[in-house]
N, C-alpha and C positions, 0 to 999 in steps of 0.2 A: 298319786299314789296311795292308794288306800291305807287307812291307819288300823294297827293293831289294837283290840279289846284291853284297856285299863286293867281289868282281873280278870280271873276265870270265868267262865260262866256256871250260875249255879245250877241253873235249869234249862230246857230246852226253851228258845224264843216259840212264841204264839203269836196265830194271826194276826189278834187282836194288837201285841206288841209290834208288829209291823205296820199296824193301820192307824197308829196314835203315835207312831215317833216321831210325825213332824216333818217327814218328807215332802207335803205338799206345801208348805211354809218356803222350804229351800228352793223347791222348784220355781215355784213363784217370782224370785227373786230374779230367775234370769229364763223367761219364757221362749227362747228362742228352742228348737226340737233339736236337741242332741244330746248326743251321751257324754261329749265330754264337759258339759257346761253343766248337767244335771250331777256328774261327778263332783266337780267343783264347787257345787254349793253344798250338796251332801259332805264332803269334806269340813265345809265349815260348819257347818250344823253339828258335825263329830265334836269338832273341840269347844262347843257350846256344851253341849252333853258334858264332857268328860270335866269341865269346869265348875258346872253345876252338879255333879255326882250323879247324875241320872243315867246308872251304870247299864240297865235294861236298855232303853234308849238308844245309850250309845250303841249298842251290840247291835240292835237294829238299825238302826243309821248302817253301819260298818256293813251289815250283810247285804243292804240295798246299794251300797257305795261297790263294793266288789262287783255285783252284779253288772253295775252302770259299767266296770273299768274293762269289761272284756272288749277285745279288739275282734268283731266280725269279717270273716275272711272267709266269703262265701265259696271261693274256690276251692277251699280243701273240705269238702264235703262230710267226708269222716269225724273230723273235727271242726268246726266251724267258727267255736270260739275261741281264739287265744289270751294268751296272759296279757296285762298292762305291760309287764317289761320284763324280761330276760337279764341273767348276770352269767357272765363266761362260767363261770364255775359251776350252774347249773341251778343257782337260787331262781326262783320266777315268783310273777305276780298270781293272784287269784288265776283257777282253772275251774270248769263247770262240777270236775269230777274232786273237787275239795268239798263240794256241799256234802252233809251229811244228811241219813236217814229222815232225823225229825227237821233239818233246816226245808227239804225237799217238799217233806209233809206241811210245814207251817205255810211254805210258799203256794202251796196247791191249796190250801184255805184261803188264802191272802188274795190270791191275783183276781179274783170274778170282781172285790171290790176296791180294786187298784185306778187311783185316779187320774193316773197320766198314760197316754199311749203308749209310749215308747216302754215304759215301765212294765205296763201290764204287756205286752208282746213278748219283751225279752224274756219275763218270769212265765209265763206260758211255754216259752218256745224252751226254756233250760227244764222246768218240769216236765214237757213231754222226751227232752234228748235226754233225762237222767233216769226217768221213771215211767216205760212206756205200758205197765204195767196200769199206773192209775187212769190209763183210757185214752184213746184217741181225740175225746174233746179238747187237752190242751192243744193236741196240732191244731185242731180249728180254729179254737180262741186263737192262738197265737197267728194266726193266717188272718182271719176277718180283724184282727187289731191291725195288725202291719198296714192291712190294707185303709185302715182309717186315716194314715197320714195321706194329707191333703196332695195333689199332683200338682204343684205349683213352684214356681224359679224359688223364692223363700224359701221352703223345706226339702226340698229337693236334694240338691247338695247337701246339706247339713246329716239328712236322715232319711229322706223318704225314699232314694234312690235303691239305698242299702237294704233297706226294711222292704218296699216291693218285692227287689228280687227272692230275699230270703224267703215272703212269703208264696212267689211263684217257685219255690226250690222246696218247702215244703209239700206243696200241694201235688206237685208231680211226684215227691218223694211217696205219698201214703196214695198215690194214684187216685187223686180227688181230680175228675175229669172236669166235674162242675165247675170247682171255684177255680181249678188250673184255668179254664175257659173264659170265667168274670174278672180273673187278673189280667189276663190278655186283650181285654177288650177293652179294660179300662185303659191301659199302657198304649193300646193300638189310636185308641181315642185322643188322648193326650197328645198323643203325636202327630195326630191331623190335624187338632187344633193348633199344633205350635210350628207344624213343618214349613208356612209360608211365612212367619215372623223371623226378624231379624235375632242374630244368636244362634246357638246351636242347639237349646234344649230339646229340639224335635228328636236327636240322634243320639241323646242322652236318654230319654223315656223308651227308645228300642234296646238300649245296654241289657236290661233285665232280660229280656226275654230273647237276645242272640247266645247271652251267656248262658243260660239255663236250657237252650236249644230248642225254643217255643217258637210260635210263631209263624211255623209253615205254612198253616192254611193260609194266610195273610200277606206273603213272602212277594207275591207277583205284586201285589198292589203296595207294599210299603217300597219295592224295588222302584217303582214306575214312578210314587210319587218323588222319591229322591232323585231319578234320574230326571224329572221336571225339573225341583230345584236346581241339580247340577248344568241344566239347560240355559236357566236364567240366571246363575253367578256367572257363566262363560259369555254370557252376551253382554252383560252389566259391566264386563271386565273384574269382577270379585273373582279373581282366580282361584286364592286360596279357599274363599267358600265352595267353590263350584267343586272342587279338589276333594274337599270333604264330604259332601254327597256323593261325587260320583264313585269316589271309593267304596262306600257305604253301599249305593246300590248296586254295585258288581256283587259284594259278598252276599247281600239278601237274595239276588237271582239265582245265587249257587243252591238256596234251598226252596225256592220255585221248581215245582214238577215237571216243567219245560223249559226253565228259564235260561238254558246255554245259549242260545241264539242271541238274548240279552245282555248276557253277562260279557259274551265276548262285546258286544257293541258298549257296554259300561268302559272295559279295560281300554279299547280304543278310545274312549273320550278321555279316561284320565290321560293316556298318553298323550293325546292331544294337549289337554288343558297343563300337564307337565313342559310341554315344548313350549306354550305360549309363556307360561312362567319363564321359565328361561328367558325366552324373545325378550322379556319386559323387564329382566335382571339389570342393574347398571355394571354389574363387577361381569367380566369374562370369566372367574373362575367359577361365579355362581350361575350362568347361565351354561356352563360347560358342564358342571352338575344334576341340572336340570333335564338337558337334554340327556345326558345318561341314564336318566332315570324313566325320562322318555321310554329311550331304546328298549330297556328292560320289560319295561310293562308290554310296549307293543310284541315284545317274545313271549308274553305270559298268552297271549290270543292263540286259541288250539287251530291247530293247522286248518282244521274245517272251516275257518271261518276267514282267515286269512284271505284269500282270493277277495273274496265279497267287502273286505273292507281295504282293501290292497295296502295291507298292513305294509310288504316288502317294499312298496312303493316309499311308504312315509318313514322305515327304516332308513335308507338310504338317504331321504332328504334330513332327515335331522342328524344322520352322523356325518353329513357335509357342514350343518350349523356347528356339530360338536369340536370337528377341526378347529372350523373355522374359528371358535371361541379360545380352545386351545391355544391357537396361534397369538389373538389379540391378549389373552392373558401373559402369556410372556412379553408380549410389548408394552404389557402394564408395569413393568418392573425395571430399572436402571439396568442398562450392557456397559459390561464393560469391553475393553480390547486386552487381547493376550500378548502381557509384557514378560521382559522374565526380572524387571523390579516391581515387586508387589506391593513393597510399603504403601502405596498412594493407597491401594483397594485395603489395604489392611487398618490404615487409618480411618476408610470412611465405614469400611464394616464395625470398627469402633464405636464410632459417632451413632449409629443406625439404633443399636441398642443401647449407649448411654444415656442414663438419665430417665430412662422408662420407664414404664408401671412395668411388673414382671410379665405378666401376658402379653402387653404391648412390646416388652422385648424380645418375648419368645415368639410371637409372629414375625418380627422383622427379622428372626434369626433365619425364621424358614422360608422367608421369600430375598435371602441376601441375594440370588443369585439365580437367574432362568434353568431350567435343566436343558440339557443339551439339545440342540435343534439337529433333528438327524438329516434334512431336506438341506440346510447350509454346511452340516459337513461334509456329507456326498457331494455337494456342489465344489467345494474348497478342494477335494481329493481330486475331483473330474478335471479340474482344471491343469493344463500341463504346464512344467514349470519352463523357463527359458532354455536351459542347457538341457532339457529332458530327465530323465530318470533309467536310467539303464537298469535299474535291481528290478523293475518291474517285468523286464523281458524273461526273467529267471525264475524259478520253481523257487518258495524260499521255506525253510522249515524252523519254526520257531520252538525254543528251548527253556524248559522250564528251570529254576536255579540249582537243580539237586541232577541236571543233565539231561531228564526227560526229552522224547519231540513228544509237546503236547499239540501241535499244531504244522499244518502246510497248507500255506500260501501258493497257488499255482501262477506262472508265468501269464503274462501277455501273448498269445502265439502272435504267427504274421496276418491272421486274419481276427484278430481282436477276440479269439475267445478265451476267457478267463479272465477279460477284464472289469467286470460287474464285481466279481468278489476280492481283484487287487481294490478295488476304491470301497467295496464296504471294508473290508479290514482295515485300510488306511483311515477313515471316517471314524472307526472305531476306537483306533490308535488315537488319533485326536481326542474322542472324548473320554480315553484313559486319561489323555494329558489335562484335559480341562477339568475333569471330577479333581483333579492334585492339585492344579492351581487354585480351585476354588477352595478345596479344604482350608491351603497354608496362606492363601491371602486376605481369604475374606471369612469361612465357617472360626475357624480356632482364634483369631483375632478377636471375631463378636463374643465367644464361649469364654476367653479370659474375661472380657469385660465382664460378662452377666455373671460368672462365679465371684468375681469381685464384688457385685453389687446384691445379689438377689440367692434365693433358695427355692427349691421345687423339691417337695416330699415327694414320694412313691404313691401317695392319693393323688395329687396332679395329676402325675400321668395315668393312672389307674379313672379318674374321669375322663380323660381326654379318650383313651380308648376304647372305651364303654361308649361313649358319645359317637364316636366314629362309624360310620354305617361299613365303612371297608374291614373294619377288624370283626371276626365273628364273636358273638358276646363270649362263648366261651372259652376263645383264646385272648382276650381283653386282659387277663390278669397277667399273662406270660408276656404278651407284647411293651405292657406297662411297665416289667420288671426288665426288660430290656432297653427301653428309654429312659427310665431312671436311671440305670447303668451305666449309659453312655453321659449323661448329664452327669452324673459322680466321676467321670473320667476313667471308666474302668469298661475301655473300650472292648477289652479281650473277652470279658460276659457278656458284654452289648452285642457282638457281631455272632456269638455262639447261639445264643438266644435270637435273635432277630431273623438271621438269616433261615431256620427251617420253620419258623413264623411265618416268615414273609413268603414262604414259599407254598403253605399251607392257605396263605390269603389268595395266591396268585390261581390254586388250583380250585377255592372254591366258587370265586369269581369265573372261571372257566365255566365248570357247573353249573352255573345259574345263568350262563348264556349259551348253552345248549353242546357244550365240546364235550368229547369224551376224554377224560383222564386215564381210564386204566386201560389196560391190554388183558384180554380175555385168551389163554394159551391152549393148546390142543387138548391140555391134562383138566382143562376148568376151571384153574386158577385165573383169579383176576392179580393184577398186579398194577399199582400205581405209576402211572408214568413220572420220569423226573423233570425237573423243572425247565431243563436245558432243550427236552424236547414241547413243553409246553409252551416255552416261547416263540415257537416256530408256529404255534396253532394261530389261525385268521381271527378267533375270537378273540385274541390278546388287544387288537387293536379295537374294538367295544369296549374291554374292559377296561384298558389302562391309556388307550391313546398312541401314537406313533412314536412320538418322543420318549415317554415313559418307558414303553416296549422296549425303544433302541437303546436308553439306559440302562435296564434291568441285564438286557443282555451283554451289554458290551460291562457290565460291574459284575454281575455274579455269573454268565454261563459262558463267555467268551474264554476257549480255553488259553489264547497269545496275552489274555488280559490276565488280571487278579483271580477270577474265576472262583470267586470266593462260595457260591453254593458248593463246590464239589470240591474244594480243598477243606473246606470245613467239615462236610460231612463225611471224608472219606481220611481225616486225623491229620490232612496235610497243611495246615494254616499254622502257619510259627507264628511269634508274638510280632514280629515285624509288619508283618502283612495285617493281621487284624488291629493291632495298634497304630497303622499308618493308614495313610489321607485315604487307603480305599475302603478301609472297616469304618475310618470316621464318617466319609461320606455316603456310605451305606446308611448308618444310624439317622443321618440327617437326611435322607432322603424318606426315610418310613417314617419321622417325625414329624415333616414337611407334608405329609399325605396325610396323615393324623388330622394335624392340626389345621389344614385347609378345609377337608372337611368337617370338621366341627364348626368350622367358620363360617362355610357354605350352611348347614343346619342351623346355626343362632340367625343367619342374616336373610329376613324374607325379601323376595322380591320387592325393589323402588327404595331400599334403605340405603345409606352411605356404606360404601366399601373401607373397610376399615385400614387401608391403607391412604386414605383422606388424611390430611393434616391437622383436620379438627377433629377426628375419629377418637374416641376416648381411651382405645387401645392404644394412642401415641400420647397420651398425657403422661408427665412426669407423675412418681410414684415414689 
């Protein structure tokens, strides 16, 4: 934070005051080319000037320190320089508009003789930004000085990347085609020199051009070089590097004049690399995640190129792998038989979270039991009882607590018609029972133990929700509030927040998978389709897999069960429903999806699963 002058200035600073204030010796103490280091050294020099009573020198140093304190935000072209700090009450640090007319005049006279590249470029930039009447030469000076920053690993990340982008931004802003072309050529050559070297500096050199919508004349060359590196990485098994190059290649081909075929090929390559990353992953949940990403990428291939690249065949193959990974993910967890005495399960649930670090316990809570397995529940419902089941022969009506007929189950006719509906209904009922016993026998005992041993604040859940790809970024705060409410034991609030937010998540995932989520009526109006109908879309299997889709339907959309979505939406959910096992299970299910996606994002291919005994997440804390 820059210092305020110890006395009020008696007269305006001059260019000589700035040149002789001693900034050179301050910068010499830290030769690293970055504004933060320069600001730190200037603040030390300011304190020296204050002790010695050199007030003019102090004021000059403070002005230069304020200039160095500005934060460059190149995406904000109207106001590229932001203050060092902002307070909730409106107070803030120095901004360019705080410069007085006299200070701008002094800076305009000082800048030509400035002996530091970063300082010279910043001062020229600010003079041009604040008073364009002084001439375009200040824009030229800023551009040319920024371009003196070396294109090397040592300075690029400290200041070079921002400086070169700002130079390109200024050149395009003043329509200086010559300077813009020279900047593009320099960045392109740096990219060519680095593209085959280890690391990702070559991609970073492309950043300024991509951000400023430049380099279109070289887009095809850039895309081909990136594609070649992606192929090299894939052949060598360096899938993470290959993925980064392939994704960048696909982006650059969108800017090539005739790049559509190559863009499609790169999207296919990205999908293949994602599938390979999934295949190499140790944990089934990680494989499942990457297979889903691969399918998503294949679906991004334009229809005109799908047959050429056999995209539909690849989607079918990866879907099979995705389902297999889902099965294996369930097998990685401990299984429990359904018994009436739940005390053994409760004790085990407590042990799984007791004495762990907070996040180790949170992970253990979300893996406390597998999701209901649709195939197993269907198979169990299909097995005939020794004495038969006469109730299957007759139609049945399900009544809600208030006496409403909410569902009808057809009986099994002589020809067996209606049998599938009966089997599905019984499997769904078994799912309801499983959700209930899971909550009573496992989730609640684990939660009670965690409540005694640890605390999570709202910020923790906000971080998780922001990290999980499943949660739309604009809904992360709401999802976090719902998760935090459940953690605090307020399942009434949690359910009323999470039910509509989860429906929105489903809708967004289905849209991404190509499903229609609205109806268009004769009056030309579009209406959103409700979750009960969305759940029947075939795209649900791609987005959420068979078992999760089955569980969502049983928990939220089955009229013969808790029907949480419609009960909450229509104001029919009473306290016993939302605070009971079904409301708690819904909270746990959303938490599970968020946490497992965060874990998949944090755990690269080939690393240990956090369910392993030696994983840090399982250490006591």
